[in-house]
C-alpha positions as CSV (number, residue, x, y, z in Angstrom):
1,X,0.0,0.0,0.0
2,X,1.3,3.5,-0.9
3,X,1.5,6.2,1.7
4,X,-1.5,8.5,1.5
5,X,-3.0,11.4,3.5
6,X,-6.0,9.2,4.4
7,X,-3.7,6.5,5.9
8,X,-1.8,9.1,8.0
9,X,-4.8,11.1,9.0
10,X,-6.3,7.9,10.5
11,X,-3.2,7.2,12.4
12,X,-2.8,10.7,13.9
13,X,-6.5,11.0,14.7
14,X,-6.7,7.7,16.5
15,X,-3.3,7.4,18.3
16,X,-1.8,9.4,21.1
17,X,1.7,10.7,20.4
18,X,3.3,8.5,23.1
19,X,1.9,5.4,21.4
20,X,3.1,6.2,17.9
21,X,5.8,3.6,16.9
22,X,8.3,6.3,16.1
23,X,7.7,8.5,19.1
24,X,10.8,9.9,20.8
25,X,10.9,11.7,24.2
26,X,13.9,13.7,23.0
27,X,15.7,14.5,19.8
28,X,19.3,14.3,21.1
29,X,20.6,12.3,18.1
30,X,19.4,15.1,15.7
31,X,21.0,17.8,17.9
32,X,24.3,15.9,17.7
33,X,24.4,16.8,14.0
34,X,22.9,20.2,14.4
35,X,25.5,21.2,16.9
36,X,28.2,20.5,14.4
37,X,26.8,23.2,12.1
38,X,28.1,26.7,12.9
39,X,25.3,29.1,13.6
40,X,22.5,26.7,12.9
41,X,20.2,28.5,15.3
42,X,19.7,31.3,12.8
43,X,18.8,28.9,10.0
44,X,15.7,28.2,8.0
45,X,15.0,24.6,8.7
46,X,12.7,22.3,6.7
47,X,11.1,19.2,8.3
48,X,9.5,16.9,5.8
49,X,7.0,14.6,7.4
50,X,7.3,16.6,10.7
51,X,4.4,14.7,12.2
52,X,4.0,15.7,15.9
53,X,7.7,15.5,16.8
54,X,9.1,17.1,20.0
55,X,11.9,18.3,17.8
56,X,9.7,21.2,16.7
57,X,9.7,22.9,20.1
58,X,13.4,22.2,20.5
59,X,14.2,24.1,17.3
60,X,11.8,26.9,18.0
61,X,13.5,27.4,21.4
62,X,16.8,28.0,19.7
63,X,15.4,30.7,17.4
64,X,15.3,28.8,14.1
65,X,12.8,29.6,11.4
66,X,10.8,26.5,10.6
67,X,9.0,25.1,7.6
68,X,6.9,22.1,8.6
69,X,5.6,19.7,6.1
70,X,3.3,16.7,6.6
71,X,1.0,14.8,4.3
72,X,-1.5,14.6,7.2
73,X,-3.7,17.6,8.1
74,X,-4.5,15.8,11.4
75,X,-0.8,15.9,12.4
76,X,-0.5,19.6,11.4
77,X,-3.6,20.6,13.3
78,X,-2.4,18.7,16.4
79,X,0.9,20.5,16.3
80,X,-0.8,23.9,15.8
81,X,-3.0,23.3,18.8
82,X,0.1,22.3,20.9
83,X,2.1,25.4,19.9
84,X,-0.7,27.9,20.2
85,X,0.5,31.4,19.2
86,X,4.0,30.1,18.4
87,X,2.5,28.4,15.3
88,X,2.0,31.8,13.6
89,X,5.8,32.1,13.1
90,X,5.9,28.8,11.1
91,X,5.6,28.1,7.4
92,X,3.1,25.2,7.0
93,X,3.0,22.8,4.0
94,X,0.4,20.0,3.9
95,X,1.4,17.9,0.9
96,X,3.1,14.7,-0.3
97,X,6.8,15.5,-0.1
98,X,7.3,13.8,-3.4
99,X,5.5,16.6,-5.1
100,X,7.2,19.9,-6.0
101,X,7.4,22.4,-3.1
102,X,5.5,25.6,-3.8
103,X,7.4,28.7,-4.6
104,X,6.0,30.6,-1.6
105,X,8.1,28.4,0.7
106,X,11.6,30.0,1.4
107,X,14.8,28.3,0.4
108,X,16.3,26.1,3.0
109,X,19.5,26.2,5.1
110,X,19.0,22.8,6.8
111,X,16.8,19.9,5.6
112,X,16.0,17.4,8.4
113,X,14.4,14.1,7.4
114,X,13.6,11.9,10.4
115,X,12.2,8.7,9.0
116,X,10.1,10.1,6.1
117,X,12.1,9.2,2.9
118,X,12.0,5.5,3.6
119,X,8.2,5.5,3.2
120,X,8.5,6.5,-0.5
121,X,8.8,3.2,-2.5
122,X,7.8,4.3,-6.0
123,X,10.8,5.3,-8.0
124,X,9.1,8.4,-9.4
125,X,8.3,9.5,-5.8
126,X,11.8,9.0,-4.6
127,X,13.1,11.0,-7.6
128,X,10.6,13.8,-6.8
129,X,11.7,13.9,-3.2
130,X,15.4,14.3,-4.1
131,X,14.5,16.9,-6.7
132,X,13.0,18.9,-3.9
133,X,16.1,18.5,-1.8
134,X,18.4,19.6,-4.6
135,X,16.2,22.5,-5.8
136,X,15.4,24.1,-2.4
137,X,18.6,23.6,-0.4
138,X,20.9,26.6,-0.8
139,X,24.6,26.2,-1.6
140,X,26.6,25.7,1.6
141,X,23.5,24.3,3.3
142,X,23.0,20.9,4.9
143,X,20.8,17.8,4.5
144,X,20.3,15.5,7.5
145,X,18.7,12.1,7.0
146,X,17.6,9.4,9.6
147,X,16.2,6.4,7.8
148,X,15.7,2.7,8.4
149,X,19.0,1.0,7.5
150,X,19.3,-2.1,5.3
151,X,19.2,-4.2,8.5
152,X,16.1,-2.4,9.7
153,X,12.5,-3.6,9.8
154,X,10.9,-3.9,6.3
155,X,7.6,-2.3,7.3
156,X,6.4,0.5,9.6
157,X,2.9,1.9,10.2
158,X,1.5,-0.9,8.0
159,X,3.5,0.3,5.0
160,X,6.4,-1.4,3.1
161,X,9.7,0.7,3.3
162,X,12.6,1.4,1.0
163,X,15.5,1.0,3.4
164,X,18.8,2.9,2.9
165,X,22.5,2.7,3.0
166,X,25.0,5.6,3.1
167,X,26.1,4.6,-0.4
168,X,22.5,5.0,-1.8
169,X,21.9,8.3,-0.1
170,X,25.2,9.6,-1.5
171,X,24.4,8.4,-5.0
172,X,20.9,9.9,-5.1
173,X,22.0,13.2,-3.8
174,X,24.8,13.4,-6.4
175,X,28.1,15.1,-6.7
176,X,26.9,18.5,-5.4
177,X,26.7,17.0,-1.9
178,X,29.5,15.9,0.4
179,X,29.1,13.4,3.2
180,X,30.1,15.1,6.4
181,X,29.4,12.4,9.0
182,X,27.3,9.4,9.7
183,X,26.6,6.8,12.3
184,X,24.3,3.8,13.1
185,X,21.7,4.1,15.7
186,X,19.3,1.6,17.1
187,X,16.1,3.3,18.3
188,X,13.9,1.4,20.8
189,X,10.3,2.2,20.0
190,X,7.5,2.7,22.6
191,X,6.8,-1.1,22.4
192,X,10.4,-2.1,23.2
193,X,11.3,-3.1,19.7
194,X,14.7,-2.3,18.2
195,X,14.7,-0.3,15.0
196,X,18.2,0.1,13.3
197,X,18.7,3.5,11.6
198,X,21.4,5.2,9.7
199,X,22.0,8.9,10.4
200,X,23.8,10.9,7.8
201,X,24.8,14.6,7.4
202,X,25.6,16.0,4.0
203,X,26.7,19.5,2.9
204,X,25.7,21.0,-0.5
205,X,28.9,22.3,-1.9
206,X,27.7,23.7,-5.3
């Protein structure tokens, strides 16, 4: 089954955040990468498939400008309600991230994908995603990816996944991007199940 807004709306409307299979109480692994980027607090940061992540508040507290994307209006509305007046400072984008990003959205300094890309399994969708990365990230900007590794689970949220290696991420980003650092991380989900990830940070050089 292909990822769809209806599928994700049902999940977010029926499941508390703490029971979501990808829920994290903190986003320390992401901040490990961010803290290696000079001046990231003043950046415009794009979160594809932001869901209801606690990372959102962490980034806002540091002064970053946020562009939050999700295919689910239920997820977006839940975050807006949680943030209250702070939501007014955010750019919101409810769409499939495989589709072109509208021109009204500002260009991006840091793209942070936390377990979104691996839900795209159709080759055209994967190409569309990477075209967005390449077209909207500025030169000297950064792309951060946390995806199920080749040894990770083949499915999540009832959907088949396209799992990644560092080599495939590098190949799909192309020669304009340089791999800065990467590491393996096993996330333990709310049900106690291990989920092997790869984390990778790339810089767009040209």
